[in-house]
N, C-alpha and C positions, 0 to 999 in steps of 0.2 A: 458341654460340649463332650463328645465321643470320648477325646485321647481320656478326657480326667476320667470319665465314669470307667473306661478301661483300665485305668490305672487302680482307681479305686478298686475293681473288681476280680481283679488280674486275670489274667492272658493264659491257657495252656501254652506252654512250652516257652515261658520268661520266666527263669529261677529267680527270685528278690536275690541281690549280690551281683546278679552276671551282667555281661556287658551291654546284653539286650535289654536288663532291665534299667543299666544304665542309659544308653543310648534313650528308650522309651520315655525316660525323663526329661531327658534334653528334649525331645520334640514336643513335651507336654509344653516345657517351660516356653519353648520357641512359641507354643500357640495361644498361650495364654498373654503374651508381649503383641499377636498377631494371628487374630484368629483366621485372617482372610489369605496366611500365605501359600501360596500354591505347590510352592516345594516342598512348605514341611508337609503337608498333607499330603503329596505325593509319594515321597519319601518314605512316611509315615507307614502308607499303605502298602508299598514293597515290603519295607519289614515285617507285616501282618500279613502276608503274602506267602513270605521264603519262612515262615514257620509254620504254615498250615491252615491260618485263621483266614481262609478268600471270603468268608460273608462279611467279615469285617476289615480286610482290606477295601469289598467293593465300597463297603460306607467311606471311608477316605478317600477314594479317590473321585468319588462323586460331590464330596465336600469340596476337591480341589477342583472338578469341573464346575462348581454353581460358583466359586472363584471367580476363574476364567476360564469360559466358555470354549477359547480357540486357544488354550493349552496342550500341546499336540503329545507331550510326554502322560499326560496325567490321560486323555482322550486315550493314549495306543495301551497303556497300563486297563483303564477300564475294562477295554473293549478285549484287552489279552484274559481280563479274569472271570465278565460274565459267559465267555466262549467256554470258560473250562466247567464254568457252572451251568452249559447247556444250552445258552440262551445266544442265539447263534444271530439271529433276526436283531437284537438290540444292538451286536458286540459289529454285526457288521453298518451300523449308522454309527456309530460312535467311530470304526475305523473311517470310514466316508470324512466325516469331521475332521478329524485328524491329519488326513491327505489332504482337504481342503485345507487347513489353515498350515500346513506344509507342505507341500508336495512332494516335496524330498525327504520325507524322513523313511529311510530305510524300512524301518519295522513296521509304521504303521502301512508301508507298500503291499510290504509281503504280507503283514496280517489279512488286509484286505482281499488279496489275490485268494490263500488259504480260505480264508471265510466266502467266498464265493461260490467257489468251484468244491466248497463240502454240501451245496446247497445245488448246484447245478444252474448257477442265476452266473451265464456267460456274456451276457450283455456287453461291451467295452475288452473283455477280453484280447481279443489281435491273434498274437501269435508271431511265431520269430522265422525267417525266413533260414534255412539249412539248406546243404547243400544237396539238389538237385529233390529237394522237397520233400526227403525221405520220408521222416516222420511228422512236422508240423504242415502237412497240406490243408488243413482247412481249417482259419483262422474266423472267428467271429467279431461283424463289427459293432457298433454303439449299438444301434435297433436290434442286435442280436441275431441276427440273418450271416448265413455262410458267405465264405470270401476265398474264393480259391486263392492258393498264397501262387501258385502258378501264375496267375494272371497279376494279382496286383505285387507281385517281385519286391515285395518290403515287411519288414516285422512292423508291427502294432499292438495300440492299446496297451493293457493292463501289464502282459505276460513280456512285450518287451523293456518294460520298464524295471521288471523284477531280476531278469536276467543281466539286462544292464547291471543292477543292484551288486548281482553277485559278485560277475566280472571284474568291475571295479576292487570289492572286499578281497577275492583274491587275490588279485595284481597288489593290491597294498600289504596284502600278505609275506609276499616275497624279501618284504625289507625290516620284517618284525626280527629284532633279534641281531641285525646287522650292525657289529662292532662290538658283540657280547663277549668275546674272547680276542681279546688285544693281546699282543706277543709278549707282554710281562708276564700277561698272566696264564698263556699256553704253557709252559714249563712246567708252573704248578699243577695244571690242569693233566697235566701228562701220568708228572709222578703221583699224583695220587690214582691213576688206573693203576699203574704196574706196582703198584706197593699193594694193591687189593687183586693184582692181576688178572686183571679182566681179558690181559691178551698175552700173545708169548713176545718173551723179551725181542724175539729177533722181527718182532712187528714193528717195534716200538718208534724207529726212524722213518719208516711208511705210515704211519700214523700220525708224526708228528707233522712230517711236510703234507699229509692230504688233511690235517686241522686247519693249519695255516693257508692249504690252499683254497678252505672256507672262508677266510676272512677278510673281512669289507665286501664281502659279497651276496650276491640275495640267495635267499632262502638260509641264511649262515642260524640264525637262531633254531629252525626246524632239524636242521639237519645234526644240531650242538644235542639237541634235544634227544633227538634218535640214538644218537651217539650215545649221549648215558643211558637212556636203555636199554639199548643193545648193551651195556655193560656192563648192568646191574645183572640182567639176564648170564651175561658170562662169569661172575663175581661166584652168584647164586651156583652157578655150575661148576665152579673149581672147588667152593665149600664142599658139594656132593662129592666131586669126585676124590679130595683129598681128606674125608671124614669114612668115607665105604669103598672107597676103592683102593686107594695109596694106602688107607689107612693112619695117615699123619695124626698125630696126637700134639704137635707142637703149638702148631697155628692157633689162635683164640681170635682173632679179629679180623672181620672178611668186610671192611667199608664201604657204604654204598655210594657209588660216584655223584659228587656233586652237583646242580649246576652252575653255570657262572653268576653270580651276585647280580650282575647287569641286565639277566634272562628276567623280563617280567613276564606274570601270566599276558598271552594273547586272546586278542577277542577272537569270534567265534563267526563265519557268515550269518547274516538276519535268517537264510532260508536254511533247515535245520536238514539233518541226514534224511529224518522220515517223507519232508517233503519232497524230496527229490523224486520220490516216488509215481508224481502225478505231475513236474514241473518239465517242460522240455529244455533240457542240458545234455549237453554233450559228455562223453563218459570222463572226461578232465575233468568237467566242471565237478561231479560227482563223486568221483572219487577224490577229490580236492576239500569237496565241504565234508567228508567224512573223516579224513586227516585233517584237518583244521581242527575240529569238534573233538577227535582223540588229544591232539599235542595240547586243548586248553582242556583237557580230565587231567591228561601226565602232569604240566608243570603246576595246577592246581595243587595234586596228590603228593607232589615230589616236595611241592614247598609246606603239607603240613605239620602240623607239631607234633602232631605222634606218631609221624611216622618214624621207626628206630633210624639211629646211625648206623649200621651195620644193615645189609641184606635180610631178608626173611632167613633162618634158618632150613633148607629144603628137608623133605621128608624122608623118612629111612628106606631102602629100598623094598617093594611088596613084598608081602610074606604072607598068604602069597599071591592075595589082591591088588590091587589098585586101590584106591581112595579115590574116587572121582565126588568132587563136589559140585555141585549143579545151586547156582545162585538164579533165584528169578523170586519178579513180583506178582507175577502172576498164575502161583499156586493158590488158586481158586476158580471160580466158576468163569473163568477165562477159556479165552482159547486155544490157549496154550495146554492148560491144564486138561482141557477135553481130550486133546492130541495125544498127551503125554501121559495119562495118568499112569498108565501102567507098567510106564515104564520101569521105573529107580526098584522094583520089584520083583522085574524080569532080569536083571545082571544076575547072571552064574554064582553064587556065594563067594566060588573058591578062585572065581577070576576078578570081580570089582565089586567092591563095597560102596554102595550109591549113600553120601550126604547132602540133603537139600537145606539150601538156607534160605525162608522166605522171609523174602523183606517187607511182607503187607500181612496184616491182620489176618486171619480163618474169619474166614465169611459162612463157614460149615454148612459150605454145599457138600455135595457127595463128593464130586472131586478133590478139593481138598482133604475129605475125610481120607477120601482112597491113598492119594500121595502119602498120608501121615501114617496110615495103619502099613502100607508096603515098602515102605522106604525104609531102607536098617536104618539110618539115623537122618531125622526131621528136626530139623531146628527152627525155633521162629522167632528171626531174628530181627520183625518188621518194629521191636523198639530198639534195635540196636544202633547205636554211632554205625558207621563204617569202621575205625579203627575196632572196635571190638568183633565184630564180623570176622575181619583179616587177621585179629590173633584166635578168635576161633579155629579159621581154616588152618593157620600154620597149624594150631593142637590140636587139629585134629589129621595132623599125618597128609593132610590132598596131596597128592601126584598130581593131579591134572582137574583143573578149574575149569568149569564150563560156564558159559554168559548164555542165559538165556532170555535175556532181553534185548541187549546189543542197542540202538539206540532209540525206545520205544521208552512207552511213560511207566515211570516205576523206576527207572533203568538204576543201578546202581554201580556205576563203570570207575567211579574212584576204586574200588575193591579191587579190580582186576590193575588199573593201575597203578598200585602198588606192591604188584606183583608177588601176591602171598604164595602162589605154586609155581611148580618149575614149570608146567607146561599149561596154557589156558588157552581155552576155543570158545568157537558161538555156533550154535545153531538153532534152529525154531522159531526164534525168539524174534529176528527182523531177519527181514530179507536183501541183505546186500553186505559190503564190505566196512567191516569197523574202523581201516584204514586206520587202524593204532598197533603200538610198538607190545602194547600188553596182551593184543590176540595174535596165538599163535597160530593157531588153526580155523577152519570154518568147513562146516560137513555137509558135500549137497554131491550131487551127481552132474557128469557133461551135460546134461540138459539146462539144468536150474544154471551151473556155470561153466558154459563153454572154457574149454582149455585158453582158446586166444583172447580170451579177457582177462587171464593172467599177465604180473609184472613179468617180462620176460627175467630178470633177474631174479629168481626164486630163493635164494639161500637168508635166510632172515634169523641163523642161530649165533652166527661167529659176528662179533664186531669188525673185523675187515670188511665185511660185505657188506656195512652200511658207506662205505668207498663205491661202491661197484654198482647200488639199485639203481642208484639215480629215480632215487621216488619222488621227489622232490620237482624235479626239474625236468623229468618226462615229457617227451610230446606225442606218445601212442596214445592208441584207444584201450589202454589199458583199465584196470578196475582193482582186482583183489588184488594185496600188496602179502596177505595172508597164505600160509600155507594150505594148501588145500586137500582133503580126505573124500577120495570121492567114492561114494556106495556105489553098489554093485545092480542095483534095482531105482530106485528112489530115496533121497535121503531124504525123504518126508517122513513123521511117525503118523501114523495115526491107529486112535485109540478105539473105532469102533466096533471092530470085532471082537474086541475083549470087552467091553461094557455094555455091545447086545444082550438082550433077554435072550435064555436058552434056546424059546420058538423061534427066533427068528434063524437059527441055522437050519431048523427042518420047512422053512416055508418054501412051498413049490414057485414054478416059474407062474403059473395058473393063480397062486394064493396073490404072488406078490402085483402080479395085475389086477386082479382084484380088488384091492385094499389101494392102489393107487388111484385106480378110476374112481374108489369109491369116494376119497379124500380130494379129488379131483371138482367131483361133483357140488361136496360140502363146500368148498372153496370160492367156487366161480358157478355155481348153479344156471344160470343164463348164459352159461356160452353154448353151443351147438358143440355135437359132440366129433363133429369136423375140423375142429377150432386146433390151430397148433399153437403152444405156449412157448416163447421164446423167457428168458430171465435172467436177472442176474440179482443174486443176494449179498454182496460182499460190503465189505469198508475201507550238505557239502560239505565232504569227509574229511579230509583230510585237516583242513585248517580245525575243526572241531578238537581232531585227537589233536594236531599241537596245541591247542587251549586249553584240554585236557591232561598234556605232560606237560605246559609249563608251569600250570599253578599246582600241581602236583609236586614237579620237583621241586617250589617254592614254598612248599609247604612245612610251616616249623617243627611238624611232628614226625618227618621225616628221618630216619636216624643216621648218622653219618657214614655208617659200612651199609653194603648194601644187606639183603635180607636175608639169613641164614638159608642156603640150599635145604634143601633134605633131603636124608639118606637115602639109599638104592631102595624100590621096592623092594620086600621083605613078609612076601612073594607081592604082594599085589600094589598097582599105584594106586597111589592117593587123589583121584579129581577132586576138583572142586568146581562146584559150578554154582555161578552169583546169577541173583536175576532178583529182580522188586516184585515180578510174572507169580509167585509159586500162590496161586490165590484162583479164582473164580476167573481165567484168562486162558485168552486161547492159549499161550502156550503149555499151561500147567493142566489144556484138556488134551495138547497133543501128546504131552510128554511125560505126564503124571507114571506111571505105571516104567520108566526109563530108569529112574534109581535104585530104583528093589531089585530091576532086572538082570545088574551088571555080577555075572558071575563073581563070587568071593576070592575065591585065590587069584584073579587078574585085577580084579579093579575095586577099591573102596571109596565110593561114590559120598561128599561132601556136598550140602545144600547150605550153601547162604541165600538165606533169604530175608530181603532189603525193606520190606514192606511188611506189617503184621498181620497176625492171621485174619481172613474172613471168614474162617471157620467152615468154609467149601467142603466136599468131599474130596477135592482136588489139592486140595492144602491140607488136608487129613490125610489121603495114601499118600503124599511127597514125606509128610510127618513120620508115614508110619513106618513107610517102606525105605527111605533112603539108612542107610547105616548110619550118616549121623546129619542132622537135620539140626541147624543152627539159625534161631530166629533171631537176626542183628537189624531187625529193623530198623532200632531203636539207639543201634552202635554212630558212633563216627565213622566214616575211613579208615582211619589211624586203626581204630579198635579194627575194624573189618580184618582189616591187612596185616595187622599180628596176629591176627587167631588162624588165618590163614598159613599162617608164616606154623604158627605154634602144630596146626591138624601137618605140618608138612607134604603139605599140596605140592606135587609133584609138575601136574597139568593143573593149570587154572582155565575155567572156560566162560566166557561170557555170554551170557543167553540174554542182555538184552542190548547191546550195539548202544544204537543213538536213541534209544526207545523211551517213553517217557518210565520216570523212575531209574536212569540206566545212574552206576554209581562206578563211572569208566575211570576215577580217580584211585581205586583200589587197583588196576591193571596200570595205571601210567607210573603206581611205587615200584611195581614187580617185584610182586612180595613171590609167585612161584614162575621155576625157570622156563617153564613152557605155558604160552598162554594163547586161549584160542576163544573163535567167535563160531557161535550159530545160532539159528531157529529166531534168535530173539530178532533179527536185523538183517534185512534180506539186498546188502549189500558192504562191499569196504568200509572196513574203520579206516583206513589209512594210517592208519597207528602204527609207529613203535612197539608200541608195548602189544601188541595183535600178532603172535606166530603166525596162524593157522586158522584159518575159514574153512567150516567142512561144506562141501558141496558137490554135486556129479556134473559131466561135462554139458549138462541142459543147462543147470543154473546157473554154472560157471564157463561161460567157452572160454578154453589155451588163448585164445587171439585178444582176451580181454586182461590178460596178468601182464603185467613191469615185466620189460626185457629180461632187465637184469634182476637174477632172480635169488640170486642170494641175499639173505638176513641173518646170518646167524655169525660173521664173523666180523668185527669193526674196521678193517680197510675195505668192506664192500661199498663202506657206504660213499666211499668217493667216486663209487661206479655208477653208482643206480640212476644218479641224476632224477630222485623223485620229486624235488619239486619243481623244476625249471621243466621236466618233458612236458613236449609237447602233442606227444601223440594221446591217440585215447584210449588207449589200455585205462585199468578199473584198478587190479589188486595188489598190492605189493605184498603184501601175504603170503606166505605156502599155502596155498592148497591139499586139501584131502580131500582126493576125488572118489565120492562111493559108489559103489558096484550098481547099483540099480537106482533106488534115488535115495537123496540125503535128508529127508523130511522124513519127520518122523509123528504117525498119527495112533493114538492109542484106542482106536474105537472099536477092533476087534477084542482088544482086552477088556474093553470095561462095557460089553454088550450083556441081556441078558442069555442064560443060556436056553431059553427056547429059543430064540432069534437062528441058531446054529441048526435046527431042525424044521425052518420053516421051507413048504416046497413050493417050487415055482409058482403051481397054482394058487395056492395063497398070497403068494406075495404079490401076484396081480388082482386078487381079488380083495387084500387091502387098500392098495394102490388107489384102485376104481373107486373104492366108497370114501375114503376121503377126498377123493377129485368131486367127487358128486357133493358131501359134505362142506367142501370147501367154495364149491364154481357150481350150485345147483343149476345157474340159468344156461351154462354153454351147453352148446349140441355135443353129441357124442363126438362129433367130427373135430371137433376144435383142436390145435394144434397148441399147447401152453409153452410157451419160449419164454425162460425165465433168468433172472439174476437178481443173486441175493446179496449183493454186494454192498455197503455202504456206498453210496452215492457221487460221493470225494473221486470216486477210481473211475466214473464216467468220463470220458473226455466229450468233446465234438465230433471228431470225427468217430467215435466208435459208435455214438449218439446217432450220430449220419448212417451208419453203416447199418446198426438197427432198424431205422425207420426205412431203410431200401429194400431188406429183408420184409418185413412188413408190409410193402408196396407190393412184393411177387410172389409173399403169401395169404393168400384173400381169407383162407379160414386160421387164419394165426392170431394171438394175444400175446401178449408182450407182459408178462408178472414182476414187477419192482418192488422192494417196500419202502415204506416211509421211513428212510434211514439218511434222514430227517426228513421231521413233514413238511418244514418248507420246499422242500425238492419237490414235491407231489406238481405242487404249481408251476413252478419254475419249466420242468421238464414238460409239460402237457403245452404252456404255452410254447415252447419250441418247439414242440414235434407240430402243434398245428401252423404255428408259421412255415415250418422246412416241406412241410409234408402234407398239410391240409388234414381237415377236420374228420376224416372217415378214418384216415390211419391213426391219427391221436385220438380214434374212442376206443381204439384197440388196444391201449398199453391201460393197464390198471396196477392198481398201486392196493395192496394190506399195510397190516401195520406187522413189526417187528416179532417174532413167535419166540417163549423161553424154549432153550437151546435144546432141551429132546424134540420139542411139537417141533420146531424149525428143521431138523436130521431128519424128522417124519414125514415132515408133508412137503423136503423136498424131492419126494420119490415122483409127487404129483406132475411137477416139471418137465415134459417132455425132450426138451432140448435146454442146456443150461449155456447160456452165452456168455463168455466172459469177456471182461476187460481189457485188452491187453496194453494200455497203459500201464496198467499196475496191478494182477493178475490175484485172482481170487485165491487164499491160502489155504487157511483152516477150514473156509467156505466151500471149497474145490474139495477137500476130503470129507467133506457132509456129505455133499451132492453126489460123488462116486460112490459114498458108502450105502446110499439110498437108491446106488443102480441108475441114475440119472446120467445118459452120454454130457461131457462136458468137451464145447468146441471152443479152441483156446488161439490166439496166438503171439507165440515170443518176441513182440516186435523190436527189444533189440537184443543186440547181444551181451551188452554194457550195462545194463538192469537186472538184477537177479528178482526184481519182483516184479519183473515182465514176463517172467521163465518161470516160474513158480509149478504154474497150473500146469504147462505140459512137464516137469517133472515128475508132478506128483499122479496124473495121467497117465506118463507110462508107467508108473511102479503098481498101477492100479490092473493095468491091463495082464495080461496072460505072456508067456513068452514065446516066440513062436512065429510062424508066417500069420497067425490067426490075429493076434496083439501086432505087429508089428503095421497088418492091412489098416488094424483103425485108427492105429496112430497117426497114417496118412491122411485118414477120411476127418481125425477130431484135431490136429493141429497145423494151423493156416501156415504158408512165409510170405502173406500180404495180406492187404485190409483185401483187395477185392479178391484173393481165392477165400478169404474168411465167411464175405458172402454169399460165395457161389457155394458155398459147402453147407453151409446151412440151407440157405435155400433147396437143395438140392435134399438134404436129409428129411429138412422139416417137409418137402412135397412127397414125400414116399411113404409118409406115415400115416397109414387109415389102421382104425378099428372095425373088427369085427362084433358087431351087437348081438349073434345067435346063442351068446352064452351070457350069463347074467350080470357079468360083468365085459366091460372094452379091452378085448383081446387085440395085441396091435400085430400091426403085419409091414414089412417093409425096412428096408435097412437101417432105420432110426431103431426098432424095437428090434433089431437082432442085437442091433450093439447094447441095447439097455439088460436083455440075456447075456451077453458074454461078459458082462460089469458085474450082475448078479451071480453067475456061476462062478467068476473068479475072485470074490471077495473073499472069501476063506482061503485063499493056497497062493494069493498076490503077492508080492512084496512090499506094496504099501503099507498093510493094515497089519504084516508079521511082524510086529515088537520085538517079540521074539529075537528075531532075525538082525532084526534093525541095532537093536543091543546089542547081539554077539559082533557084528561090522564095527559101532564100535566100539567095542574093546580091543578089536584089532586094530584098530587106528589108535586107542590110547595108548597099545603099548608098540609099536612103530614107533608113534612120534617118542615115546620115553627112550627109547633104544638108539633113535637116533641123537634124541639129547645128549645121554650117554657118551653118546659115541665120537660126538661132535660132528653130527650130518643134517644137512638142513632139506631144503625141497620138497616138491609136494608128494603127496601119497594115493597109490591107485590101489581099492581095494580089491 
């Protein structure tokens, strides 16, 4: 029997004599009594999966299914597990069996929806009926044919089932925690907070009245948890002020506010924050999913046994630099590392000290190696439990902790939920709000986050603000509760200019056209020269925040007192960055240089890596350049939180959000005075433990903010009505609005020196050569339209538009990736059914290329067609680095993931009328304009064959030259500028925290 064999041989991750070992012995004993007990096989499989033994877990799930082929839980668990192994086709089959067995099983229905979308199998997808059919106009019936919602006038299919599940779960969430604060406990609760001096004595009556008004009403649990988290921030700040401003030496304890005993860990919606990127949901749905995930992280973290009784000790004042900790699982060969690999070494040594905490092991890639080498401190925390990472962050005296994961794979958000740093923020890792109280800021620009998407009440610092912001009950279409740091150009960080070869900088436009044409011929030798190639190459918040918060606040490790706040910066801020992506991961690709770029007398960066090193160059660079890098991959959350407190972190940044690997319980524990989110998750965290989100007004329109913007003072919780708000607002966080783009991209820092010397003639020459090598059959007039995203980002409306564009441009082809392979068959079948065999024949697929080749061959594409539902992120930066024009449509004001490419594109264009005109031609305002712009640009392109390479003419060729000419001076690829802006944001966030101020920040 497998279970006996496992027990005899030993299982990594289970220590003899541990609770896991005892559980395993009971499972084995039970199976010895009944070898066909389906529940024991299933539960044992889940235990094995939880400790990372995925293959053994699959074996146990398979045994469960062999015992009972209709057991929906075993079938769904097996589907989830094989999907994690990349066996999407098998996963779909198991999901279908589970749904057939139990059509109402939420996890099976949502899993099937996500898996089918990932391979573009839309048969039976149906759709929603939204107001005026604004976003979900085109539905797909059971036969795979398009249905116009304006004619059908009803929701249908799998989409309706999923959204109905989400709405029901969110409605049920309003009753979580009702009755948790009875009258007899209320006085004790307020007395605890008064003793810890979480609020001014004059506010006691108003706070007591506000808490009493919540009792026995909807959203009581959510509000209380946010209140506790806000109070934790206040106690840490009080500790800081007592120690470093008032110079008080008599006070010895700063107790952490405790959760009421009756408040249990909440469940999270079945649809995860990352899945909202491609699911047709309202702004309120999106932010509530993030918020519920954040609350779950907070609650479990605050209940953790390792959380100390006091709040984490705040770091001393910067002296002179801020200590900034970057936490990520993507400091490896990952898009984040590709974009940011130079950032950590670029901080000005007198302003910022970057400390990287890698939560995954090194992959040995060049990205890991560069980050390890250039970051002033790089800590491989991949084997550390969360509590050890937190302890290290505290010991490193982190002023600002940055979350580079958000709600992505590998995130260790429990680190941020524990609040080990005064300021915590998120950027680059997740394109959306974290919806969390443990994220104070998000880095963005006004394109990525339009100010209209911010929570109207912008205060998220003072305890009374929780009575004002109405985060839970707000009815508006706001998304972001975090404060936003609005960057000047683009918030997006892209390291291409730094990491390119020296020859690249000296390449002439003629050389660029030549190499592009050569690559086009190599990739598509059968295409005629007049072929136009269109392409795409890419890959429920508040409830999650509540779940995280509640489980954290119940954690046995959470100390009785709030965590001790850090001392004032002396002179630098300690900024902690928490991420599972400090490896070969897109976040590390983008941000690898950031942690070492901080000016040493302003910011000291502390990176808390929650995944082990993968040995990649990205991981190594962050470890090398971050002033402090802690490998916390083996640490429990309480240890990470304690380390953050020990490091005296002023600002803690969440670089995961709600992505895989997130440790949001760290933020829910509130180990830092200020907590923010950026780069890791493109959306709100919906959490009280996220104070700010970094963005720009493109990524987060101000209209998407929660109307009540206060999130600092305790009385504000009685005003914000976060839980029951019905408006379409998204962001409860305060927003740091960047001047350009909030996106970080490290390409310029990581390119070779030769790249800078490349002439335009040389660039054209190598482009043409690559075109001929890739597509030798293409004629010289073929126009190559492309998209290199993962296929899950394509929705029926977008694919319909692409087919219409191909129909109008006969010489165009559409170049996509087998990402995954199963999607090719489904898309070709759909194209033939919707547009006919001739158009379908002009859709071509190639395999996914390694990162360096992927960036190089992106130049072969004539026009990149972005996916409006969920934009290209890292891929957009890669495409623009290759000087290929990118056409995008920011479809939603409240979904940051649909606005990222517009923000990134604006950062790549020159300032002035020339750049403004280009933006108007490449950023559409509707599906119809998207199609017309693509047709106009593709039809304008012609290649002159008089030279040895195809020299482009027409407006599309002019836009390519404009991007090529601008890439060494534009905001997007200037990582040093991006880091300097980030340091301004850190300094201002810290100043406001010390002064007791909150609100959004415009750089």
